[in-house]
C-alpha positions, 0 to 999 in steps of 0.5 A: 499422510495415512497409506491409501488402500485402493479397493474395487467399488461396485457400480452401486457404491459409485452412484451413491458417492459420485454426488458428493464426489462431484460437490468436493470437485467444485467446493471442498471445504478443505481448499481455500476459495482461490486467492489470486496470480503466481509469479512464474519463478516460484519454485515447484517439486512436482512429476511433470503433466501435460503441457497446456497452453500459457495465458497470454503474456501481460502488457506491463513488464515494468518493475514494482518501483516504476509501478509505484511511481505510477501509483503515487502519480495518480493517488490523491493523498499523495498529490495533496501531499505534494501541494501541501510541500509546496505551500510550507516551503512558501513560507521561506519568503517570509524569512527572506524579507527584511521585514516581519511582514507586509508594509503599510501606507497610510494618509489623512487630510484635515481642514477646519470649520471655516473651510479648506482656503482658511487652513489644510493639513496632509498627512502621509506615513510608511510604516513596516512591522520589525523582526523580534530578536531570534523570531526570523531565525526561529521562523526559518527553523519551522519552515524547514521542519514543516518540510522535512515534516510534510516529506516524511508524510509523503515517504510514509504514503509511498510505503502505505501504497507500496503495501497496497501494490504488494498485496494486489501483486500476491493476490493477482499471484495467486489467482494465476496459480490457481488459473494453472491449476484448473487447465493441469486439472482439465488436461489431466481429467481429458486425459483419464476420460480417453483412457475410460473411453478406451476401455468402454469400447473394449466393453472392460468398464460399466457406463456408470464409469464413462458418466463419472468421467464426463463429470469430472471432465466437466467440472474442470471446465467450469473450475477453469471457467471460474479460475480466469474470472478471478485472474481477470478481477485480480489484474483489474484491481492492480491496474486501477491502482497503477493506471493501467500496468499489469502485475508482471513482476518477479518476487522481492528480494530480502530488505536490508535491516539497516534501512530507517524505517518511513513511518519513524522518520515521519514520527520524528519529523513531526516532534522536530516540527512540534519542538520548532513551533514551540521555539518561536512561541518563546521568541514572539512573547509579544506582536511585533514592533511597528516602524513608521515615516510619516510627514506632514503639510500644513498651510493657511491660518495655522499655528505652524506652517510648512512641511515636517517629517518624522518616525513613529514606533509602536511597541505591542506589550506582552500579556500572559492572556495572550502567550499562555494559550500558545505555550499551551498548544505548542507544549501539546503539540510537543507531548503528542509528537512524543507519544506518537513516536514512541508508539510507532517504535512499538508497533514497529518492532512488534510489526517485524517480530510478527512478519519474521515469525510468519515468513519462517511458518510460511517457508515451513508449510511450503516445503512441507506442501511441496512434499506432499504434491510430490508424493500425491503425484506419485500416487496418481501415477500409480494409480492411472497405471492401474487403471489402464491395466484394469487393476482398480476402477475408475472410482478409486482413481478419482479418489487419488486424484482428488486427494492430488488436486488438494495437495497440488492447491495447497502447494500453489497456496503455500508457495504463494503465501511464502512470497506474501510473507516475505513482501509483509516482512519487507513491508514491516521493515519499511522497504520502498521499492526503488528507494 
């Protein structure tokens, strides 16, 4: 950091530079726009400042895991997957059945042209499809793997929603941090304004210095208003996801490295489901045969009179026209699922590597920002004492104050970015809150 030399500026220089300085207070190009709310537990190494009233406590006190459950209950995709799982599991009723499908009942009545009193015949039959060898166990495998596939997709959706909650939480965290900084700026501006009024009363400073102090106080009040609006919007966005819960959480601890990643589990479950479907195709080279029991009654002037019973068996034949498209579709699903699994492994590894690098960079930036803020607080303390003793002018004091504001803003952003980077690493590792 370059040393700051305090020079006494003339009144003309003050009037020429005040507009640019006032604009820098509200929209400095070096200060990023407010991002959103801040966990109270984040470390802060800075000189003590004037006590300010804390914002009202949020209504929510639940953990991120509880908020995730609330969000899952409202999420349309999650509810659709839950219904889809029930639909897949319902296919187990077919596996438990002793026949391969629904039975059928058929009947017929016949008479010749001489009339019903001359000759009549009644036929009745009950038939059902039969299981092919290995078909029942293969179908059971598709049900089991199908349920596991939907469960994997459900867990993956839970991870995706946890990522949205994490981002929304840290967005609200930085907004709260920005609000606190704006309140501190306003308190300091009012404190400096009191010193300016005291010296103006004594005739030590001109009227232009008093106007400069009033300008800074108004700018600080505007910044507080904008920060509170940003915080309200960030909390509202979080409430939309959770159904009303407030982002009143603590920073996340590091996630374990041996956890199974939901994205990879979902891809593996999809591959297993595709392989089970291929086994079912291999076990059903033909349509199911049908076995029927029939009875026949003949009366009147016919060749044979009486009642007879019999069995009827219908066995469809295997043809390549039927089986080739089914095999090709099953092989295509296996190829696609295998490629997706390999791609997801590469993406997960790359995501973890990038998140670890981002966390290291964010922690280094947060450490440097805390050191810079500590120095800036000391500079501001020295400049304020010099102003009270008449050793420096108001313009030089506000120059130092502007540097301190920039340092405080950078410290707030880097502290929240460090926490956000930790959450993003947990997300990359596939850690689900409460799992």
